[in-house]
C-alpha positions as CSV (number, residue, x, y, z in Angstrom):
1,M,50.3,116.1,495.4
2,K,53.5,116.9,497.1
3,R,55.4,114.4,495.2
4,R,54.0,115.7,492.3
5,V,55.1,119.3,493.3
6,L,58.8,118.1,494.1
7,S,59.1,116.1,490.7
8,L,58.1,119.3,489.2
9,I,61.2,120.9,491.1
10,L,63.9,118.4,490.5
11,V,63.0,117.6,486.7
12,P,65.3,121.4,485.6
13,F,67.7,120.1,487.5
14,L,68.1,116.7,486.3
15,L,67.9,117.9,483.1
16,F,70.6,120.6,483.9
17,Y,73.4,118.3,485.3
18,A,72.3,115.4,482.7
19,L,73.5,117.5,479.3
20,P,76.4,116.0,478.1
21,V,79.8,117.9,477.8
22,G,81.3,118.2,474.3
23,A,79.2,115.6,473.0
24,V,78.7,114.3,469.4
25,E,76.1,112.7,468.1
26,K,76.5,108.7,467.9
27,E,77.0,107.3,464.3
28,E,77.4,104.0,462.6
29,R,79.6,101.8,464.4
30,K,82.6,101.2,461.8
31,W,85.8,98.8,462.3
32,Q,88.0,101.8,462.7
33,D,86.0,102.4,465.9
34,E,86.6,98.8,467.3
35,T,89.3,97.5,469.8
36,I,90.5,94.2,469.5
37,Y,91.4,91.5,471.9
38,F,94.4,89.1,470.1
39,L,94.6,85.6,471.7
40,M,96.3,82.1,471.0
41,V,93.9,79.5,471.4
42,D,95.9,77.2,473.2
43,R,97.1,79.3,475.7
44,F,94.3,81.4,476.9
45,N,91.8,79.1,478.8
46,D,90.9,75.4,479.2
47,G,87.0,75.3,479.5
48,D,86.9,71.7,478.5
49,T,89.0,68.8,479.8
50,S,87.8,66.4,477.6
51,N,89.9,67.4,474.8
52,D,92.9,67.5,476.8
53,K,94.6,64.9,474.3
54,D,98.7,65.6,474.4
55,V,98.5,68.1,476.8
56,N,101.8,68.3,478.3
57,T,102.2,71.9,480.6
58,K,106.3,71.6,480.8
59,D,106.8,71.4,477.2
60,P,106.2,74.8,476.1
61,K,105.5,73.6,472.4
62,A,103.4,71.2,473.4
63,Y,99.6,71.5,473.8
64,Q,98.4,73.4,476.9
65,G,94.6,72.9,477.2
66,G,92.8,76.1,476.0
67,D,89.9,75.5,473.6
68,F,86.9,77.1,472.7
69,Q,84.9,76.5,475.5
70,G,87.5,78.2,477.3
71,I,87.3,81.4,475.5
72,I,83.3,81.4,475.7
73,D,83.6,81.4,479.6
74,K,86.3,84.6,479.4
75,L,83.7,86.4,476.7
76,D,82.7,88.6,479.5
77,Y,86.3,89.1,481.4
78,I,87.3,90.6,477.6
79,K,83.9,92.8,477.3
80,D,84.4,94.2,480.7
81,M,87.6,95.5,479.8
82,G,86.0,97.1,476.8
83,F,87.1,94.8,474.0
84,T,84.6,94.8,471.0
85,A,86.1,92.1,469.1
86,I,88.7,89.4,469.5
87,W,91.2,87.6,467.0
88,L,91.9,84.0,467.1
89,T,95.0,82.3,466.3
90,P,94.0,79.5,463.3
91,I,91.3,77.1,464.5
92,F,91.6,74.6,461.8
93,D,93.0,71.1,462.1
94,N,96.6,70.8,462.5
95,Q,99.1,68.1,462.4
96,P,100.4,66.8,465.9
97,M,102.1,69.5,468.0
98,G,100.4,72.4,465.7
99,Y,99.6,74.0,469.0
100,H,99.9,77.6,467.4
101,G,97.6,76.7,464.6
102,Y,99.7,77.3,461.6
103,W,100.5,73.9,460.7
104,I,97.4,73.3,459.0
105,T,96.1,69.6,457.1
106,D,92.1,70.4,456.9
107,F,91.0,74.0,456.3
108,Y,87.2,72.9,457.1
109,K,87.6,71.0,460.4
110,T,88.4,72.4,463.7
111,E,91.4,71.5,465.6
112,E,89.8,68.6,467.7
113,H,91.9,70.2,470.8
114,F,90.2,73.3,470.4
115,G,86.6,71.6,470.3
116,S,83.9,71.0,468.0
117,M,82.6,73.2,465.0
118,K,79.2,72.9,467.3
119,T,81.0,74.7,470.2
120,F,82.9,77.5,467.7
121,K,79.6,78.4,466.4
122,K,78.1,78.7,469.8
123,L,81.5,80.8,470.4
124,V,80.8,83.3,467.6
125,E,76.8,83.3,468.9
126,E,78.2,84.4,472.4
127,A,80.2,87.3,471.0
128,H,77.7,88.5,469.1
129,K,75.3,88.3,471.8
130,R,77.4,90.9,473.7
131,D,78.0,93.2,470.4
132,M,81.6,92.0,469.9
133,K,83.0,90.6,466.6
134,V,85.1,87.9,465.9
135,M,88.0,87.7,463.4
136,L,90.1,84.2,462.6
137,D,93.8,83.9,461.5
138,F,93.1,82.6,458.0
139,V,97.0,81.2,456.1
140,V,96.6,80.9,452.0
141,N,100.9,80.6,452.0
142,H,101.8,77.3,453.2
143,V,100.4,74.0,455.0
144,G,101.3,71.6,457.4
145,P,104.6,69.3,456.6
146,E,102.1,66.5,457.2
147,H,99.0,67.9,455.1
148,P,97.9,65.1,452.7
149,W,98.5,66.9,449.7
150,V,102.0,67.3,450.1
151,N,102.7,63.4,449.4
152,D,99.7,63.0,447.1
153,P,101.1,63.1,443.2
154,E,98.0,64.6,442.0
155,K,98.8,67.5,443.8
156,K,102.2,67.8,442.8
157,D,101.2,71.6,441.4
158,W,99.6,72.4,444.2
159,F,102.6,73.3,445.4
160,H,106.1,75.1,444.7
161,E,109.4,73.4,444.7
162,K,111.1,73.8,447.9
163,Q,114.4,76.2,447.7
164,P,115.5,78.0,450.6
165,M,114.2,81.6,451.4
166,N,116.0,85.0,450.2
167,F,114.1,87.9,451.7
168,N,115.8,90.1,449.1
169,N,114.5,88.4,446.5
170,E,110.9,89.2,445.5
171,E,110.5,85.8,443.5
172,S,112.2,84.0,446.6
173,L,109.6,85.5,449.1
174,Q,106.6,84.5,447.0
175,N,107.6,80.8,446.0
176,A,110.3,79.3,448.7
177,W,108.9,77.2,451.9
178,L,108.8,79.6,455.1
179,Y,110.2,77.9,457.8
180,D,110.5,74.5,455.6
181,L,106.7,74.5,455.4
182,P,104.9,73.6,452.0
183,D,104.5,76.7,449.9
184,L,100.9,76.8,448.2
185,N,101.1,77.5,444.3
186,T,98.4,79.9,444.8
187,E,98.7,80.9,441.1
188,N,97.2,77.4,440.3
189,P,93.3,78.1,439.6
190,E,92.3,74.9,441.5
191,V,94.5,75.8,444.4
192,K,93.1,79.8,444.1
193,N,89.7,77.9,444.2
194,Y,90.0,75.9,446.7
195,L,91.2,78.3,449.0
196,F,88.6,81.2,448.0
197,D,85.6,78.5,448.8
198,A,87.3,77.7,452.5
199,A,87.2,81.2,453.4
200,K,83.8,81.9,451.9
201,W,82.3,78.2,453.8
202,W,83.6,79.6,457.4
203,I,81.7,83.1,456.7
204,K,78.8,81.4,455.8
205,E,79.1,78.5,457.8
206,T,79.7,80.7,461.5
207,D,79.2,83.7,460.7
208,I,82.5,85.5,461.5
209,D,83.6,89.1,460.7
210,G,86.7,89.2,459.4
211,Y,90.2,87.2,458.8
212,R,93.7,88.5,460.0
213,L,95.7,87.5,456.9
214,D,99.0,85.6,457.7
215,T,102.2,86.1,455.5
216,V,100.8,88.6,453.1
217,R,104.0,89.5,451.3
218,H,105.0,85.8,450.4
219,V,101.6,85.5,448.4
220,P,101.3,87.2,444.9
221,Q,99.1,90.6,444.9
222,E,97.1,89.7,442.1
223,F,95.8,87.0,444.5
224,W,95.1,89.1,447.4
225,N,92.7,91.3,444.9
226,E,91.0,88.4,443.9
227,F,90.7,87.2,447.4
228,S,89.5,90.1,448.5
229,E,86.3,90.6,446.2
230,E,85.5,86.5,446.7
231,V,85.1,87.1,450.5
232,K,83.7,90.4,451.2
233,S,80.9,89.5,448.6
234,V,79.5,87.0,451.3
235,K,79.1,89.3,454.1
236,E,79.0,93.6,454.6
237,D,81.4,95.2,455.9
238,F,83.6,92.0,456.6
239,Y,87.4,93.2,457.8
240,L,90.7,91.9,456.3
241,L,93.4,92.5,458.1
242,G,96.8,91.9,456.6
243,E,100.0,90.7,458.3
244,V,103.4,92.3,456.5
245,F,106.0,91.7,458.6
246,D,108.5,94.5,457.7
247,R,109.5,97.5,459.5
248,D,109.6,99.5,456.4
249,P,106.1,101.2,455.6
250,E,106.9,101.7,452.0
251,K,106.9,97.3,451.8
252,I,104.0,97.0,453.6
253,A,101.9,100.2,451.5
254,A,103.1,98.1,448.7
255,Y,99.5,96.1,449.2
256,N,97.6,99.0,449.0
257,G,94.8,98.6,446.7
258,T,94.4,95.1,447.0
259,G,91.5,95.0,448.9
260,I,93.1,94.4,452.1
261,D,91.5,97.2,454.2
262,G,94.1,97.3,457.0
263,F,97.5,96.1,458.1
264,V,99.2,95.0,461.1
265,N,101.4,98.3,461.8
266,V,105.2,96.6,462.5
267,P,107.0,100.0,462.0
268,Q,105.0,101.6,464.4
269,A,105.2,99.1,466.7
270,E,108.5,98.8,467.0
271,E,109.1,102.2,467.4
272,M,106.3,102.8,470.6
273,R,108.5,99.3,472.3
274,S,111.6,101.2,472.0
275,V,110.4,104.7,473.5
276,F,108.2,103.5,475.9
277,Q,110.9,101.0,477.3
278,K,112.1,103.5,479.4
279,P,112.2,106.8,479.8
280,D,113.5,110.1,478.9
281,T,113.3,108.9,475.0
282,S,112.6,111.2,472.5
283,M,109.2,110.8,470.7
284,D,110.0,112.5,467.9
285,R,109.9,109.6,465.7
286,L,106.9,108.2,467.2
287,F,105.1,111.5,466.7
288,N,106.3,111.1,463.1
289,F,104.5,108.2,462.1
290,W,101.4,110.0,462.4
291,K,102.5,111.5,459.0
292,Y,104.0,108.5,457.4
293,N,101.1,106.2,458.3
294,E,98.7,109.3,456.1
295,T,101.2,109.4,453.5
296,F,102.0,105.7,452.9
297,Y,98.6,104.0,453.9
298,D,94.7,104.0,451.7
299,N,93.3,104.5,455.5
300,P,95.4,104.8,458.5
301,Y,92.2,104.6,460.2
302,V,91.7,101.2,460.0
303,M,95.8,100.0,460.5
304,G,95.9,97.6,463.2
305,T,98.0,99.1,465.8
306,F,99.8,96.9,468.5
307,I,102.7,96.8,471.1
308,D,102.9,92.9,471.7
309,N,102.0,89.9,469.5
310,H,102.9,85.8,469.3
311,D,105.8,86.5,466.7
312,M,107.4,88.9,469.1
313,E,109.2,89.2,473.0
314,R,106.9,90.1,475.3
315,F,107.1,93.9,475.8
316,T,107.2,93.7,479.6
317,R,110.6,91.1,479.1
318,M,112.2,94.5,477.4
319,I,110.9,96.7,480.6
320,V,112.3,94.1,483.1
321,Q,115.8,94.2,481.5
322,E,115.6,98.0,482.3
323,K,115.2,97.3,485.8
324,L,111.8,98.9,485.4
325,F,108.3,98.3,486.4
326,P,106.3,97.0,484.1
327,G,102.9,98.6,484.9
328,T,104.3,102.1,484.5
329,R,105.8,101.4,481.1
330,W,102.5,99.6,480.0
331,K,100.2,102.8,481.2
332,L,102.1,105.3,478.7
333,A,102.4,102.5,476.1
334,L,98.9,101.6,476.4
335,T,97.8,105.6,476.5
336,Y,99.4,106.3,473.3
337,M,98.1,103.4,471.5
338,Y,94.6,103.9,472.4
339,T,94.4,107.2,471.9
340,T,96.2,107.9,468.1
341,P,94.3,106.8,464.8
342,G,94.2,102.8,463.8
343,I,92.3,100.1,465.7
344,P,94.2,99.1,468.8
345,I,95.2,95.1,469.5
346,V,96.0,93.8,472.7
347,Y,97.8,90.7,473.1
348,Y,96.5,88.2,475.7
349,G,98.3,88.8,478.8
350,S,99.3,92.1,478.2
351,E,96.6,93.4,480.9
352,I,98.5,91.7,483.2
353,A,102.1,92.7,482.1
354,M,103.0,89.1,481.1
355,D,106.4,88.3,481.0
356,G,108.0,86.4,478.2
357,G,111.0,85.9,475.7
358,N,111.3,84.6,472.2
359,D,108.8,82.1,470.7
360,P,107.8,79.9,472.5
361,D,108.0,82.0,475.6
362,N,105.7,84.7,474.5
363,R,103.1,82.3,474.2
364,R,102.6,81.3,477.9
365,F,99.5,80.0,479.5
366,M,97.3,82.9,480.5
367,N,97.1,83.4,484.4
368,F,93.9,85.0,485.7
369,R,95.0,85.7,489.3
370,A,96.9,88.5,488.7
371,D,96.6,92.3,490.2
372,K,94.2,94.2,488.5
373,E,95.5,97.6,488.4
374,L,96.7,97.1,485.0
375,M,93.3,95.6,483.9
376,D,91.5,98.5,485.1
377,Y,93.6,101.1,483.4
378,I,92.8,99.3,479.9
379,T,89.0,99.2,480.8
380,R,89.5,102.8,481.5
381,L,90.8,103.3,478.4
382,G,88.1,101.4,476.1
383,E,85.3,103.4,477.9
384,I,87.0,106.6,477.1
385,R,87.5,105.6,473.5
386,Q,84.1,104.5,472.8
387,E,82.4,107.5,474.6
388,Y,84.7,110.0,472.5
389,P,84.7,110.0,468.8
390,A,87.4,112.1,468.2
391,L,89.6,109.2,469.7
392,T,88.4,107.1,466.7
393,R,87.8,109.3,463.8
394,G,89.2,113.0,464.7
395,D,92.4,114.1,463.1
396,I,95.7,114.5,465.1
397,T,97.7,117.6,465.4
398,P,100.9,117.7,467.8
399,I,101.0,120.5,470.4
400,Y,104.2,119.9,472.5
401,N,107.4,117.8,472.1
402,Q,110.1,118.1,474.0
403,D,112.6,115.5,475.7
404,G,110.1,112.5,476.1
405,M,107.3,115.0,477.2
406,G,104.7,114.8,474.2
407,I,101.3,116.3,474.0
408,F,98.8,116.0,471.1
409,K,95.1,116.6,470.2
410,R,92.4,114.9,468.2
411,I,89.8,117.2,467.0
412,Y,86.3,115.9,465.5
413,K,83.4,117.8,464.4
414,D,83.4,120.1,468.0
415,Q,84.5,117.8,470.2
416,T,88.4,118.2,471.1
417,I,91.0,115.8,473.3
418,V,93.9,116.4,474.6
419,I,96.6,113.6,475.7
420,A,99.7,114.5,477.5
421,I,102.5,111.9,477.8
422,N,104.9,112.2,480.2
423,N,107.4,109.9,479.3
424,T,110.2,111.7,481.4
425,S,112.2,110.6,484.9
426,E,110.8,114.5,486.1
427,T,107.5,116.4,486.9
428,Q,106.7,118.6,483.8
429,N,105.1,121.9,483.9
430,V,104.1,122.9,480.2
431,Q,101.9,125.8,479.1
432,L,99.9,125.9,476.0
433,T,98.8,128.9,474.8
434,E,95.5,130.3,473.2
435,D,96.8,129.5,469.6
436,D,97.6,125.4,471.0
437,L,93.6,125.4,472.5
438,A,90.5,128.0,472.6
439,D,90.4,130.5,474.9
440,N,88.1,130.6,478.0
441,H,87.8,127.0,478.2
442,E,89.2,124.2,480.5
443,L,90.8,120.9,480.4
444,K,88.8,118.0,482.0
445,G,91.0,114.9,482.6
446,L,89.3,111.6,481.6
447,I,91.5,109.4,484.0
448,S,92.6,111.2,487.0
449,D,89.9,114.0,487.3
450,D,92.2,116.5,486.8
451,L,91.2,119.9,485.8
452,V,92.9,122.5,484.1
453,R,91.5,126.0,483.5
454,S,92.8,128.6,481.5
455,D,93.7,132.0,482.9
456,K,93.1,135.4,482.1
457,D,95.9,135.8,479.2
458,G,94.3,132.3,477.8
459,N,96.8,129.8,478.8
460,Y,96.6,126.7,480.4
461,H,99.2,125.4,482.7
462,L,99.8,121.5,482.5
463,V,101.1,119.7,485.5
464,L,102.1,116.1,485.1
465,D,104.1,113.8,487.4
466,R,106.6,111.5,486.1
467,E,106.1,108.9,483.8
468,E,102.2,109.6,484.1
469,S,99.9,110.6,481.2
470,E,96.2,111.9,481.2
471,I,93.5,112.2,478.2
472,Y,91.4,115.5,478.5
473,L,88.4,117.0,477.5
474,L,88.1,120.5,476.2
475,K,85.1,122.2,477.4
476,N,83.5,125.2,478.2
477,K,84.6,126.2,481.9
478,S,82.2,125.4,484.6
479,G,80.8,127.7,486.9
480,L,77.5,129.6,487.5
481,N,75.7,130.0,484.2
482,Y,73.6,133.0,485.0
483,P,71.5,132.8,482.1
484,Y,70.6,130.0,482.7
485,L,70.0,130.3,486.6
486,I,67.3,133.7,485.3
487,A,65.6,131.5,482.9
488,L,64.9,128.9,486.0
489,G,64.2,132.0,488.3
490,I,61.6,132.8,486.3
491,M,60.3,129.3,485.3
492,Y,60.0,128.8,489.2
493,F,58.1,132.3,490.0
494,L,55.6,131.3,487.4
495,F,55.6,127.7,488.6
496,F,54.5,129.2,492.4
497,L,52.2,131.8,491.3
498,F,50.4,129.1,489.2
499,L,50.1,127.4,492.4
500,Y,49.1,130.4,494.5
501,L,46.3,131.0,492.0
502,V,44.9,127.8,492.3
503,K,45.1,127.9,495.7
504,K,42.9,131.0,495.9
505,R,40.7,129.8,493.6
506,G,39.9,126.9,495.6
507,K,39.1,128.9,498.5
508,S,37.1,131.2,496.6
509,K,34.9,128.1,495.7
510,K,34.8,126.7,499.2
511,R,32.9,130.0,499.9
C-alpha cells in the first residue's frame, strides 16, 4: 500500500520534469536529416588479412589492406559518432594499383582486395540493422587503362578519341581523357545501356541507398537525365550526389534539373577551409553562401557540405602550416558545417584531425588509437543535429557578424536554435536584442550547458571565449511554474482528502 501511494505522489513530478523543451514532433526521415561518413575502403581498416595481396604499407600508392570486413568491424564506431550513412569509394574490380577504386576493369565484380560480393552484402545488411544508409561511388566517365574494352576492336566506338584536356572548352571537358583515363562514349546507346543496367543491378543485388556520381561535368547532361530516371525507378528515395569540382556555383548549378538530388558543395568547402584555417578571419563571404545556395541550387538542404575529401590536402595540414592546434580549429569548422543547411560529409580521419598533404598523402591508413576529444565533440554535434529538426529543416537568419564573430539562428515551426561561433583571438561579449530573439526567454547551451537569460530590457548578453562555439536552444525561462504548482497542490489536497475519507470509512466499518 505504501509503495502504491509513493508511486502516485512521484508520477506528477516525473511527468513535469519529462516535458520536452522546444520539442518538435518527429517527422519522416529524409536525406537532409542524414550525416555521412566518407571513407576510402583500402585505407580504413583491415578486417580480413586473407585478401592482403600485394599490400605494401611503405608505398602510399599501393594497397594498404582495408576491406569490407574492416568496415563491418567498425560500423559501431561510425554509428556511435552520430553518423547515419556511409559513403564508400568505388568497390568494383580494378586494375593493379587501383587501391582508390577509380580504375575500373569490371562493373559487375567487387575488387578482390576488398572482399567478396557476399561480404559486401553483409556490410550493407549490418549497416541497415543499425539504421545506417550506404552510398557507393559510381563512375561512368571513364574506365581503367587496362579494361578489356580498351583493346577490343569491337568496342572502339565505346570510347572518345584520346585528346588532351582543355578545361575551358565544353566539348573537351566531356570528351577528352581525364588524367589519361579512357573516356567512355556515353552518347553511344550500347555504352549508355550497359552503365544503366550495371547501376540498377547493384541496387537490386545489394540494396544500397545512394550513389555519389564521380566527374559529373565530364559527361553530357542528357546522360544524367536518363541515368537518374533509370536508377530511381529501382528504389524509392534513392539519393544521387553529384561531383562537379568547380569553385563557381553557377558551373555546378548548370546540372540542376538532371535528376541529381544534390552536389558536393566545393565553393562552400573552399570558403570554410579559408575562414577556419586561422582566427580573426572575416566570416562575411561564408555567411553569403546561404544566399548563393538558395539562389543557385534546386534544394540546398540536400547539398553535400564538407571540409576535407580525398582530392584535397587535409584541413589539418593547412592548420599546422599556421602553427595552430588542429583540434580547436576543427571544432569551429565542424560546428558551422553541422548547423547550416546541407548534408554534412566527414572524411575518414577528420575525427582525429589526421594530417596529410596532397594525394596520396591525404589518404593515409586510418589510426584508431588517438585522442578522443574531437571524436566526442563530433558525437555531440551529431546528437544535437538529430535531436533538433531546426538544424536540418529550418530556415537560416544571420543575427551578428563582425571581425570573425558570427551568430545565426535556425527556425523550424516553434523551435529556434541559435549558433554562436567566435572565430577570433579574443573573448567576445555580444548583446542581442528582443528584435533578434523573443523577449522573456533564455538560451540553453547544448554543448557546454551555458545559460543566457534575457534581462529586464529583453536583451541577451552572450560571452564566448576565444576560438569557441556554442549551440543554444531558445526556450521559455526556467523557474517556478506557479500555475502548475497550484494545480499540483490542489491535486495533492484532493488525493490526501481521499485517503482520509477511505481511512475514516474503514474505521466506521470496524465499529
